[in-house]
C-alpha positions as CSV (number, residue, x, y, z in Angstrom):
1,M,22.3,91.6,9.6
2,H,21.9,89.4,6.4
3,V,22.0,85.8,5.2
4,D,23.6,84.7,1.9
5,F,23.9,81.4,0.2
6,S,23.8,79.7,-3.2
7,I,21.7,76.7,-3.8
8,R,20.8,74.4,-6.6
9,V,17.5,75.5,-8.3
10,R,16.3,71.9,-8.2
11,D,17.1,71.7,-4.5
12,L,15.3,74.9,-3.7
13,A,12.2,73.6,-5.6
14,K,12.2,70.4,-3.7
15,A,12.6,72.0,-0.4
16,T,9.7,74.4,-1.1
17,K,7.5,71.6,-2.4
18,H,8.2,69.5,0.7
19,L,7.2,72.4,3.0
20,L,3.9,73.2,1.1
21,F,2.8,69.5,1.2
22,N,-0.3,68.9,3.4
23,R,-0.7,72.6,4.4
24,K,-4.3,72.9,3.3
25,Q,-5.8,76.1,4.6
26,F,-2.5,77.2,6.2
27,A,-0.4,77.3,3.1
28,D,-1.1,81.1,2.7
29,T,-0.5,81.8,6.5
30,D,2.4,79.5,7.7
31,F,6.0,80.7,7.8
32,A,9.1,79.1,6.7
33,D,12.4,79.3,8.6
34,I,15.6,78.7,6.8
35,L,18.7,78.1,8.9
36,V,21.8,78.4,6.8
37,S,25.2,77.1,7.7
38,E,28.4,77.0,5.5
39,T,27.4,73.7,3.8
40,G,23.6,73.1,4.2
41,A,20.3,74.8,4.9
42,T,17.4,73.6,6.9
43,F,14.0,74.5,5.5
44,R,11.4,74.4,8.3
45,A,7.6,75.1,8.7
46,V,5.0,73.8,11.2
47,G,5.5,70.1,11.4
48,T,7.9,69.7,8.4
49,D,11.7,70.2,7.8
50,T,14.1,69.3,5.1
51,E,17.9,69.8,4.6
52,V,19.7,70.7,1.5
53,P,23.2,71.4,0.6
54,V,24.2,75.0,-0.1
55,N,27.2,77.3,-0.2
56,G,26.6,79.5,2.9
57,T,28.6,82.6,2.3
58,Q,26.9,84.4,5.2
59,P,25.2,81.8,7.6
60,G,22.3,82.8,9.7
61,S,18.5,82.4,9.8
62,A,15.6,83.9,8.0
63,R,11.8,83.6,8.3
64,L,9.3,84.4,5.6
65,P,5.8,83.6,4.7
66,L,5.3,80.3,2.8
67,R,3.4,82.2,0.1
68,V,6.5,84.2,-0.5
69,L,8.8,81.3,-0.5
70,N,6.4,79.6,-3.0
71,Q,7.3,82.3,-5.5
72,I,11.0,81.8,-5.2
73,P,11.7,78.6,-7.2
74,G,10.0,80.2,-10.2
75,L,12.1,83.2,-9.9
76,A,15.2,81.0,-9.7
77,R,14.3,79.0,-12.6
78,S,13.9,82.2,-14.7
79,Y,17.6,82.7,-14.7
80,K,18.1,79.5,-16.4
81,E,21.2,78.6,-14.2
82,R,21.8,75.5,-12.2
83,D,22.6,77.4,-9.0
84,I,21.1,80.7,-7.7
85,Q,22.3,83.1,-5.2
86,I,19.8,84.0,-2.5
87,S,20.3,86.8,0.1
88,F,17.9,87.8,3.0
89,V,17.8,91.2,4.9
90,A,15.0,92.5,6.8
91,G,12.0,92.9,4.6
92,V,13.7,91.7,1.4
93,I,14.8,88.5,-0.2
94,T,17.0,88.7,-3.3
95,V,17.0,85.8,-5.8
96,G,19.8,86.3,-8.4
97,R,19.2,90.1,-9.2
98,T,15.5,90.0,-8.3
99,K,14.3,91.6,-5.1
100,V,11.1,90.5,-3.4
101,R,9.9,92.8,-0.6
102,H,7.6,91.7,2.1
103,Q,7.2,93.2,5.7
104,D,7.2,89.8,7.3
105,I,10.7,88.7,6.0
106,V,12.9,88.6,9.3
107,V,16.6,87.8,9.7
108,G,18.1,86.4,12.8
109,L,15.2,84.6,14.3
110,I,15.8,81.1,15.4
111,P,12.7,79.1,16.2
112,D,12.5,76.7,19.1
113,R,12.8,73.2,17.5
114,S,11.3,71.4,20.4
115,V,7.8,73.0,19.6
116,S,6.3,71.1,16.9
117,L,2.8,70.3,15.2
118,P,2.1,68.2,12.2
119,P,1.1,70.3,9.1
120,D,-2.6,69.0,9.5
121,A,-2.8,69.1,13.2
122,S,-6.2,68.8,14.8
123,V,-8.0,71.6,16.5
124,L,-7.4,69.6,19.9
125,D,-3.7,69.3,19.4
126,T,-3.3,72.9,18.3
127,L,-5.1,74.2,21.2
128,A,-3.0,71.9,23.6
129,V,0.3,73.1,22.2
130,A,-0.9,76.7,22.5
131,R,-1.8,76.0,26.1
132,L,1.8,75.3,26.9
133,L,3.1,78.5,25.2
134,S,2.9,82.0,26.1
135,P,1.3,84.5,23.6
136,E,4.8,85.6,22.5
137,E,5.9,82.1,22.1
138,I,2.9,81.4,19.8
139,V,3.9,84.3,17.6
140,E,7.7,83.4,17.7
141,Q,6.8,79.9,16.5
142,G,4.7,81.0,13.6
143,L,1.5,79.5,15.1
144,R,-0.6,82.6,15.7
145,E,-2.9,82.1,12.7
146,R,-3.3,78.3,13.4
147,V,-4.2,79.0,17.2
148,E,-6.7,81.7,16.2
149,V,-8.5,79.4,13.7
150,A,-8.6,76.6,16.2
151,Q,-10.0,78.9,18.9
152,E,-12.7,80.0,16.5
153,R,-13.5,76.3,15.5
154,A,-13.6,75.4,19.2
155,T,-16.0,78.4,20.1
156,T,-18.2,77.4,17.0
157,A,-18.3,73.8,18.0
158,V,-19.4,74.5,21.6
159,A,-22.1,77.0,20.4
160,N,-23.3,74.4,18.0
161,A,-23.4,71.7,20.6
162,A,-25.1,74.0,23.1
163,F,-27.9,74.6,20.6
164,A,-28.2,71.0,19.8
165,L,-28.4,70.1,23.6
166,A,-30.5,73.2,24.7
167,E,-33.6,71.1,25.1
168,F,-31.7,68.9,27.6
169,G,-30.7,72.0,29.7
170,V,-27.1,71.7,29.1
171,P,-25.5,75.1,29.4
172,P,-22.7,76.3,27.1
173,E,-20.5,76.9,30.1
174,Q,-20.6,73.1,31.0
175,L,-19.7,72.3,27.5
176,R,-16.8,74.8,27.4
177,L,-15.5,73.2,30.7
178,L,-15.6,69.9,29.1
179,V,-13.7,71.2,26.0
180,D,-11.1,72.9,28.2
181,S,-10.7,69.7,30.3
182,R,-9.9,67.7,27.1
183,I,-7.4,70.5,26.0
184,D,-5.7,70.4,29.4
185,A,-5.5,66.6,29.4
186,V,-3.7,66.7,25.9
187,A,-1.6,69.6,27.0
188,G,-0.6,67.6,30.1
189,K,0.5,64.6,28.0
190,L,2.3,66.9,25.6
191,S,4.2,68.7,28.4
192,T,5.8,65.4,29.4
193,G,6.9,65.0,25.9
194,K,8.8,68.2,25.8
195,K,6.1,70.3,24.0
196,T,5.8,68.2,20.9
197,A,2.9,66.9,19.2
């Protein structure tokens, strides 16, 4: 299975820049999904998507790390052409005649567009969305790293609060229950909104 299309280098650069905007610490760990039709491509990452015109000779979908996508406009510009041919197969993206290999390049995966987070989502929102998904769905949506970071931050926040409140006899378990109840409340609101944040 492969995906193949040609795109204006200028449009590729704009789409990539759009996906990288406001990523902060997740620019190196988020994934980009590219859904290609005969006439257009949707570039999507957590909380952001943009559409650009393409000539899709082999429509389909591809997922790659944003840090890999970030390299592609520079490669495309090096050919000094207005349009560039891009092809995906599992583990490889070909830009012009240049191949970039990465084990996380996947072809044929179509993400669930009803699951969304803003690029700069809070820890609370991230954990609430994660509460609505199975572990497999978290991975499929490219949210694993974000959820793991949010879980670590919540654990650290509870530990710090427990330390600060130790002289008042507030046990860490009680604080954890309080945090879990807030996550459940936000998840409940999100579930009525079709799993979107």
